[in-house]
N, C-alpha and C positions, 0 to 999 in steps of 0.2 A: 485606540483599539476599537474595531467594530465587533459587535456581538449579534448573533442570530440564534433564536430559540427554535429547535426542532420539536416543537410541542407534541408530547406523547410518544416521541421516538428517541431512542438512545443511539447516539452517534457511534458508528462502527468504522467508517472510512470516508475519506474525502480526497478529491484530486482537482487541481487547477486544470483548466482547459489548455491543451497545447496550441490552440489557435487564437484564443482571446485572453487578454491580460486581466480582465475583470470577471471572468466566468468560473464558477466553482460548483462542482457536483459533490453532494453529500449523501451517503447511504446510511439509513437508520433502520432500527428494528424496535417494534413494540415489546414491552415487558422484558427488556434486556436481551432480546434474541432467544429467549427460552420457549416462548409460545406466542402466536399471533402474527400480525402482518408486518410488512415493511413499507418504507417510503423512500423514494429518491427525490431529492431536492436539487433543482438547478437554480443557483443564486447569481444575481448580478451584484458585484461588489463596487462600492462607491456610488451606488444608485439609491435615490429616495431619501427621505428625511432621516432615516436611521443608519444610512450607509450601506445597507444590504437589502435587496429586494428579491422576492421570489419570482422567477421567470416561468418556472414550470414545476409541477409536482406529478410524480407517477407513483401509484400505489400497487403493491404486490401482496399476494396471499400469504407469503412467508417472509420472515425477516431477511434484510439485506446485510451482507457481511463485507462486501468489497465492491469497488466501482473502478472502471478504467475508461477514459475517453478513447475513442478511435483516433489513430494517428493519420487516417486517410480521409475521414469525413468529419468536418467541423461540427456537425449536428448530431453525431451518433456516439453512443457510449454503451458499455455492457455492464451488467450487474451480476453479482454472485449471491446465491440465495441459500437459506437454511434448509430448503427442501431438496437440494441437489440440483436445482435448475439454474440456467443462465438465460438472461434476457437482453436482447439488443433493442435499444430505444432510439428514437429520433425526436429531437427537441422541437421540431417543426410540426409534429403530429401529436394529437391528443390521445391520452388514455392507454392505448394498447401497444405492446412491444411489436416491432416489425419482424423479430425472429425469437424463437424460444427453443432452447435445447434442454434435454433432461436425461443425461447419461450417467452422471455421478450418482452414487448410491447413498451418499450422506452429504452433510453440509459442504458447500463450496466456500472456502475461506479466503481464496486469493484469485485475483485475475489481473493480468498485466499484458498490455498491448505492445507488440513488437515496434521498437523505435526506428528500425532501419527498413525492414521489409514493408512494414505498415499494413500488411494484408492478413495478419494473423495475430491471435492472442493465446496465452497459456493460462491454464487454471490448475489450482491445487485443492485437494479435497480431504475431508476427514475419512474418506474411504481408502486412503493411502495412495491414491493414484494422481497422476499428472496427465493432463490432456492438452493437445494443440487443436485449435479451431480456426476456421476461416468464416467470416460473417455471412458469406453467400452459400456456405455448404450446410446441408441439413444434419450432418453428423460430424463428429470429431475426426481429425485426420490421423491421430496417433495417440496411443496411451502407454504410459510407463508405470510399472508396478514395483519398483525396487524398494521404496521406502517401507518400513515395517511399522509405521505409526502415522498419525495424521500429518498431512502436508499443509503447513500453515502459511507458507509464503512462496511465491515464485517471482522471478525478476529476470527480464531479458538483458543480455549484454548490450551496452550502448555502442559496442565496437564490431561485434560479429553478429550478423542477422540470423544465424542458425544456432546460437548458443544462449543458454539461460541457466540460472541457478535456482535451486529449491531448498527450502528449510523445513525440517520435520521434527516431530516429537520424539523421533528415534535418536536425537542428539547429533544428527549429521546434516551437513550441507552437501549437496551433490551438484556437480557441474555437468550439463548435458549438451549434446549437439543433436539437433533434430534429424540429422542424417544417420544417426547411430541408434541401434535398439537398446544399448546399455549406456549407463552414465560414463563420462570420461574420467571423473575424479570424485572421490568421497573424502570429506574432511570431518573428523570427529571433533566438532568445534567447541562444544560446551559439555558440562556435566549435568545438564538438564534439558528440557525441551527447548527447541529453537523456534521462536515465534515469527521471526522476520529476517529477511536478507535483502540487501540492495547492492547495486553495482556502482563503484566509483565512476563518475562521469569524465574523469581526467586521467585515470591510471587504469589501463585495460586489464591488468592482472590483480586488481584490488577489489575485494568485496567486504561488506560490513554485515555483522550478524548481531541480533539481539535475542536474549534468552530469559527463561524463567529463573536462571541463576542470578538475575539482577544486573548482569554485565553486558556491555557491548564490546565486540572484538573486531579488529581489523585484520584481514588476511591477505597475504600475497600468495596467489595460486601457484607460483613457482617454488615456494618454500612453505608447504602446507603443514609441516610438522609442528609449527608453533606460531601463534598469532604475532603480528607486527606490534600491536599495542592492545592492551585491555583497558577498558574505561569503566571502572566501578563508580558508583555514586547513586544510582537508583536504589530505592529501598524495597521495591517489589519487582515483579517480572517486567521486562522490557517488551512491550507489545508491538512496537513498530520502529524501524530505523529508516531514515531517508538521507541520501547523500545530496549535497547541494548541487544544483545545476550551474552555479556561478563560480564556486571555488572548490578545488579538489581536497582541501584540508578540513572542510566543514561538514558535520553530520548533525542531524536533528533526531531526537528519540522521544517516543511517547510511552508512558508506563502506567501500570496499575497503581503506582504510588500517587496518582493524580497530577503528575507533573510532566511538562515537556522541557527537555534540556537540549541546549546546543553546545556542540563540542568542536574545539579546534585542535586537530591532531598535532599541529605544529607549535602549539603554545606550551609554555612550562607548566601551567595549570590548565588542563584541557577543557574543563567545563567553563564556558564563557557566558552562558545565559541560563537562567532558571525561570520558567513560567509556571506558577503554581496557583493560577486563578480558578482552575476547574475544581469542582467539589466531588467528582467521581472519577472512575477509571478513564484515562485518556487512551483512545484506541487509534485515532487518526492524526497524522501530521503530514503536511506537504509544503514544498517551496513553490512560490510563484515563479515560473520560468521567465516572465517578462518584467517583474518588479523585484529587483535585487533587495534582499533583506526582508521581504514580506513572506510570512508563513501563515498557514491556516491550521487549526486544530479542531477536533471534535471529540466528544466524551459522552459517557453515560449520564452526565448531568443535563442532557438535552440542550447543550450549548455548543455553538460554533464560535471560535475566537479567530479573528483576523488581525494580525499585528505586524508592524514593521519594527524590527529589532536593530537598534543602533549599533550593537556590537558586531553585527554581520557586515555593516557598511564600512566599519573601520578596519576590517581585516584584509 
């Protein structure tokens, strides 16, 4: 396992590059995101004497809560900030963002880049709104205001370029089409706030949700009255869920119980891996698209862990 310390910054989110197998972006906040600045780390994995090398660092005036690589430009990525702003960075340029937007009225907690169209991204904010953006445009393209609580998570469909999902503190997940002013579908998915949603990469009607109620649920959008499977096991809120890009039955989850767990929906005992080396809330987890079995995690303990899990290679 490789380790990297985000010295002075509590990890909130990370994402592997969609272009390079060894490049990882990590978004962090000083003082647990409550007050103070943020820092974006661009890391090279498998480089240098410790296995992780810093390629670039960008500092921001407010904490960073999420990060998403561009699907169109290998050097660009966007960050979501606690002051309601979004910033587009270019890793070939020093210091300053190449674009800055500030329409959200509160913390932006989620940003996700469109996997198919590749020319737009979606954000979710504590101001209850969802917005669509294009990197070259000075303002958002569209805003939705249906949720009645913080929007914690947004995720594009890997099948339909105009469809995405959102998860909210109002205990619902909504499915949207950017061609429509209203949501297409609403699922009352949990009995508490929903902090994360992701789309299965192999089943176009399947989404996964993680909640403050400690559970992960798998949903078939064609039969939304009841979850396909409920995965209990975390002891506190589930902060993030990620579906594997390699196998349709594998999910990773990060939790406030300081653990990362890997689940196999097809296994008799679904929890197949427990990573409990972090000593604070774990907020970020992502699969490496190019290296099967490799995941990265970040936590409030100022540590990034990068590991290859044997259980993922056997399944």
